[in-house]
N, C-alpha and C positions, 0 to 999 in steps of 0.2 A: 825778166818780167813775162808772164804768160798771157798778157792781154795788151791790146792797144787802145788808146783813147780815140774816140770818134765824136764828131760834132754832127748832130742830127737836125737838119733844117725841117721844121714843121710849121707850115703856114707862115706866120710873121715872127716866129721865135726860133731859137736854137737850143736844143737839149743836149746835155753831155752824157756820153755813154762809155762803157767798157765792153769791148768785143774780144771774145776768145774764139779762135778758129782751130778746130781739131783736125788732125790728119785723117784722111779718109772718113770725113764726118758722116755720122748716121743721121744727124738732124741738128736743128737749131732750137735752143730753149731761150725764150724771151722772158725775163724776170719782171714781175710787177710787185714793187715793194709796198710795205705797210706804211702807215701814217708816220711822217717825219723821217722816214728812212730814204736811202738814196743808193746810187751805184757803188758807194763806199761801204755799204753794209757788210760787216765782217762775216755775219752768218751766211748771207747769200753768196758772197765771194767764196766762202769755204765750200758750199754746195757746188758752185760753178766750177771750182778747181777739180773736185772729185768727178763731176760729170765730164770734164775735159779728158780726164784719164780714161773714161769709158767711151770716148769717141764722140761726145756731143759738144758742138759749138754753143756759145751762149752770148746773149746781149743783156747787160745790166745797164739801166739808164735812169736818169732823174726824170720822174714824171712831171715835175714842176720846175720852173726856173727859180733862181734864188729869190727873186722879188715875189713870185707867187707863193713860195714856201713860207714867207713871213706872215701870210694871211692864214691863220690857223684853220679856218673853215675849208680851205682848199684841200687840205690833207684828207678830209672826209667826204669830199665831193666825188662820189663814185662815178657819176655821169662824166665829169670832166676827166677823171683819171682813165676811165675806159676809152674815152675818145682819143686821149693821148696814146694809149696802148694800141689802138687800131691804126692810128696814123704812123706810129713808129714801126709797127709790124709790116705795114704796106711799104714803108721806106726800105727796111732792111731786106725784104724779099726781092727787091729790085737791084740790090747791090751785087757787085762782082763776087763770085764764089758762093752766093746765097740764093741764086735763082733756082727754083724747083727743089729746094731743100725742104724736107718736111719740118714743120714748125710745131713746137709745143709751148705751153705757158706754165710758168711756175709762179704762183702767187702766195705772198706771205701776209698774214694779218688782214688788214683791209684791202691789200693788193689782190687777195683771192677774189673778192667781190668784183673788182674792176676787170680781172682776167676773165671771169665768167661772163660778165656783161659784154666785154669786147668779143668774146667767142659767139655770143648770141647774134652779133652783127657779122662777124667774119665766117661763121658757119664751119663746114667741114674742112676748110683750109687750115684750121687748128686741129691737129691730129690727136692731141691728148693734153690733159690739164692735171697739174698737181697743186694742191693747197697745203701749205705748212702753217699750222697754228692759225688758220684762216678764219675769216668771217664770211663764209659763203651765204649765210642767212641774209646779209645786206643786199643780196641779189635775188632774193626769194621769188619775186614775180616772174623772172625770166628763166628760172632753172629748168622748167619743163621743156624749154626750147633748145637746151644744150644737147647736141648729138655726140660730142667728143667724149671718149672715155675719161672719167674724172676720178682722181684719187684724193681723198681727204685724210691728211695726217694730223693727229691731235695728240698733245701731251696728256698722259694719264692723270696729271695733277692740275690740269687747266680748267677745272671747275665748270663754270657755266658755258664756257666755249665748247666743251664736249657736247652738251645738250643742244647748242645752237648748230653745231655741225650735224648732229643726228637729225635735226629738223630739216636742214638743207638736203641731207642725204635722201630722206624720204621723198622730197620733191623732185629730185633728179630722175630722169627717165632714161638716161644714157647708160652705157656700161659704167659701173661705179663700184667703188670700194672705200671703206673707211678703216684706217689703221690707227689704233690708239697705242702710243709708245709708253709703256708703264714706267713710272718714276720720273717722267719728263714734265717740266713746267712749260709755260707759254713760249719761252725763248729757246727751249731745248739746250740750255746752257750746262746741264749736268754732263759729266764725262761719258763720252760715247753716244750720247743721244742725237747730236746733230749728224754724226756719222751714220747712225741708223736711218735718219731722215734721207740722207743722200743715197743710201743703198736702196731704200724703197722707191725713191724717185727714179733712180737709174733703171731699176727693174721695170717700172711702169712705162718709161719711155722706150726701153728696149722692146717691150711687148707691143706697144701701140703706136709708136711714132713711125708710121709707114704711109706710103702714098695710096691710101684706099679710103673709101667712105664707110661710115658706120651708120647703121639704122638703129631704130629704137629696139 
């Protein structure tokens, strides 16, 4: 098993997580999942495994407790999910082996909006962001506040989501790039497409996950 289970105490609740620690780690990637997804997400775990091979540690965690997840509206409460992401990021950055490690965010689907919103609060302590099939448009009002280099990855067959990402891309004022993976649908379930996502993600974090500040 290449990960260990962790319990994350946040205020008056405990969230469950999966922590992978790379040897000679280059940085830590905190995952923010989409609606109804969790630390068990097969797609995000696949990406986390490939990032581990590239020297990146990662934390996948449930943004909601089991009880909270039964309330459908919570899955789309971007403010709540962003608050959780902020709290968990502050917690992991204080843990043994994780202090002073550069941190990046990987957001999928609605999780991309919570990652961006959390970054608007955490500022340049988040060194880089990657969105996979994301909905960054749900964080449109704060996108001009983002200073972290941001990569938007979208499937070429993802229809309206492509247009929503282009709209968000135009609003971003940070270092930014949009990658459209031809032949991929929203979940990148076609052969080789998720691997392409992981490669683009690794390249982005290799380039930008460093202890430095970025201006506009």
